[in-house]
N, C-alpha and C positions, 0 to 999 in steps of 0.2 A: 253265484252262478246265474240264478234266476234274474237278479237285477241287471246283470250284464246282458242277458238275452233280451230283456225288456228294453234296455237302452238301445241295443242294436235295432230292434224292431221299430221303435219310435223314431230313431234317426233315419231309418230307411223310409218310413212313411212320410216324414217331413221332407226328405229329399224328393220323393215321388210327387208329393203335392206341389212343391216348388217347381219341379221340372215341368209339370203340366200347367203351371201357373194357376192352379186351383185355389191357392191362397188369395190371390188377387180377386178372382171371380167370386169366391165365397164371401170374403171380407167386404168387398165393395157392395155386394148384393145386400148384405145385412145392414151396412151403413145407409144405403139408399132406402130400404124399407123403414128403418127406425126414423130416419130423418124426414121421410115423407109423412109419416104419422105425426111427428112433431109439428111440421108446418101446417098440417090439417087442423091440429088442435089450436094453433095460433090464430087461425082465420076468424074466430069469433071475436077477436080483439081488434080487427082491422078498422072498425068504424070509430074506435075510441082512443087509440094510442096517440100520444103527442110527441113521441121521439122514436126515431127509427131503431134505436138500440133495444127497444122493448120486444122486437120481433126478430132480432139478430139470431140466425140459426145456421150452423155449419153442417152441410152434407158433403159436398165435394168442393165447395169454395174454400178459400184459404182462411178467412176470418169471419164467417157468418153471413156473407153476402147473399147466400141462397135464400134465407128467410126474408131479407129486405127486398130482394128482386121479386119474390113471389107476392109480397105485399103490394109493390108498385104495379105489377102487371094485373093484379086482381082489381085494384082500385081504378085503374084505367080501362079495365075490361078489354084487354088486348086478346085478340082471337088467335093470331098466327104465331106470335112469339119468335119471330126470326131474329137472328143476332149476328153480330160481328164481335170477335174478341181478339185483341192483340196482346200477346204476352201470356202464353199458356204452357210453355215447356212441353211435357208429354201429355198434357190435358187431364191427368189424374186429379190434380187440384186446381180448379178453375171456376170462374164465375158462371159459366154457361153449361157446364157438363150436366148438371141436374136438369136443366131445361131440356137439353137434347135427349137425355135418357127417358124423361117423362113424356114429352110431347113430340119428339122427333121432327122438329121444324127444319127450315133451311138455316144454315149457319156457315160462317167462314171463320176459321181460327188461323192465326198468324203467329209464327215465331221462327227463330233461326237456330235449329239444333240438328245435329247429324241424324239421318234416317228418321226424320220426324214422323212420317206416316206410319212406319212400322212400330214406332214407340207409342203412337196414339191408339192404334188398333185394339190392344188388349182392354181398353177402357170404354169402348163404345161399340155398338153394332152399326157399322157404316151403312149396311143395306136397309136399315129401318128408316133412315131420314136422309136429308140432302146436306151432309156435312162436308164442306170443302176445306182442304188443308193446304195452306200456303207456307212453304218453308223459305222464308225470306227475311232478311234484316230490314226492318222498316226505318225510313227516315222521312224528313219533310219533303224530299224531292220525289219519292216514289209512292207515297201513300195513296194519292188520288188515282194514279195509274193502276195500282193493284186493285183498288175498290172498283174501278170501272171495268176491269177485266174479269174479276171473280165474283162480284156482288151485283147480280141482276134482279134483285128483289128489294122490297121496302124493308128497311131495318127498324125493328122494334126496340132492341136492346143493343147498345154499343158499349163495350167494356175495354178500357185501356190501362195497362199496367206493365210498363217496360223498364221502370226504375232508371229512367234516363231523360231523354228529350221529349217527354210526354207533352209538354206545353207547345212545342213547335209542331208536333203532329196535329194537335187540336187546332192550332192556328191555321192549318191548311184545309181543314174539313169545311164543307159547306154548312150553312145555317140549317138547324133542325135536321141533322143527318139521321137522327133516330128519335124515338119517342122517349126513351129512357137512356141516360148516359151515366156510366160508372167510370170514375177516373181516380187513380191514385194520386195522393199529394204527400208532401214530406212534412210531417208535423214538427220536425227539428227546427225548421225555419220560423216557427212560432206564428203568432196571429197578426203581427204588425208588418212584417216584411212582405213586400210584393216582388218576389224574385223567382228566377228559374236558372237552371244551369245553362251554359251556352249551347247553341245548336251545333253540336259536334257529331259528325257521322261516326257510327261505331262507338258511341259513348259507353264507357264502362265505369260503373260507380266505384269499383275497387281501385282501378287505375287512376281515377280522378282524385281520390283521396283514400288512403289506407283504411280509414275508419269505417268506410261504407256509408257514411252519414250525409254526404253531399251529393244529392241526386234529385231529379225531378223538379217540382215547383212548390211554392208555398200555397196554402189554401186560399189566401187572399188573391193571389195571382190567378189561381184556377177559377174561382168564382167570378172574378171580373172578366176573364176571357170567355167563360161560358155564357155570360150575359150577352156578349157581342155575337154569340152563335145561336141565340134564341132560346136559352134555358134559364130556369130558376133553380136555386139550391133548396134541397129538402132535408139534408142531414148527412150523417156519416155512420160508419159501422162502429161496433163496440171498441175495437182496437184503435179507432181514430186514425185511419190511414187511407181509407177509400171514401170518396164523396159521391153523392147521388144527386142527379139533376133530372128535371122533367122539362120537356119541350113546352114553350109558352103557348103552344096551340091547345094545351090542356090547362085551363084556368085553375090556379091554385085554390081559389076560394071554392070552386065547385068540387074538386077531386081530393084536396088535401087540406081542408079548412081546419082540421084539428091539430095538424103538425105545427109545433111552435119552434121558431128559429131563435137560437140563443146567440150570445156574443161569440165571435170567432175564437176567443181564448179557450172556451169550453171544448171546442172541436180539435184544438191542437195540443191539449194537455194529455199526451199519450204516454203510457207506461212501458211501451216497447223499449227493450234494452238490447239491441242487436249490434252494438258498436264493436269494432275490432281495434286491436293495438297494431303496432308496426310489424309484428310477426304474424298478423292475421288471426290472432287468438281473441275470442270474445272477452271483452273487459267490462261489459255491463254498465256503461255510463248512463246516468239518469239526470233528469232535470236540466238546468242550464249548462251542465258540464258537456252535454252533447253539442250544443251550439258553439260553446267555447272551443271545442276540439277542432271545429272547421272554420274558425273565424278568419283564417288567412286564405281560404278558398275564394276563387273568383266566381261571381254570379252576375247575371244580367238584372239590373235594377229596372223594374217595369213601372215605377211610379211616375215617370215622365215619358214623353215621346222619344227621348234620346236613346233609350235602351242601352245604357252605358254598362260596360264591363267594370265591375268594382269588386273590391274585397269585402267580405261580410263584415269585418271589423269596422269598416267605414260607414256602415249603415246602422250600427248599434248605438 
């Protein structure tokens, strides 16, 4: 009888906490405080690390980007920390939420989900900073218009992660659009291929191939494109899926002389196993099996000026 009463009381408390969304508030507050302490402890290493993965720390980012971004803004001595982030969903797990919650700078977040502003509100105090929310599907035709309309400030950090036509979005951006640039790449494409998916409006990685493995661009394609935009490559996160770039207005020898850049094969050897079978069930492909699964997918070959649409198998 006593156990039954205790169960009912606990169940009622859990319901009450969830109803008021206190679970989100309390849990996220704890995560923020613990993570902020961890990043503070990391800062004594900032002058000696030679690989970004050494300070990879997750607070609200998906894969540890919070710690790397803090390292970069600290080394560059950025004062304002204003940002643009494309691909945030409800913003609970994103690359700039920690920055906003800590510094309350100007920021623009962009994604295309139903009732986006209402879904973002539980995770930030909108009144504390100038966070602008754009609920819009981004493509290469509207990116500049949206930035011109909603971003009237100097951008310190630009983050792009939409699992689709990221290459074509970057292609439209002006040179040195920000001081720090974070972009997702597809490690499945490996280190040698210089490819991207075609510039398809409304691109959906699951619809393009059931495996979810054919999306975005290769790391080689990303690095070469970023060079044309006035950036140099400084490394990737621990999961080897997000790459970090610095505007060439900040000389590498002066700001990041200790960082050592390795061969691209090191940065594309990712252990992520999020592949799906034809019934959309995880099948955990690893190694070369991932690339073999999408060998009949069509991509744009960027190794020449023709930008030809070819099957991956023809490039292997």
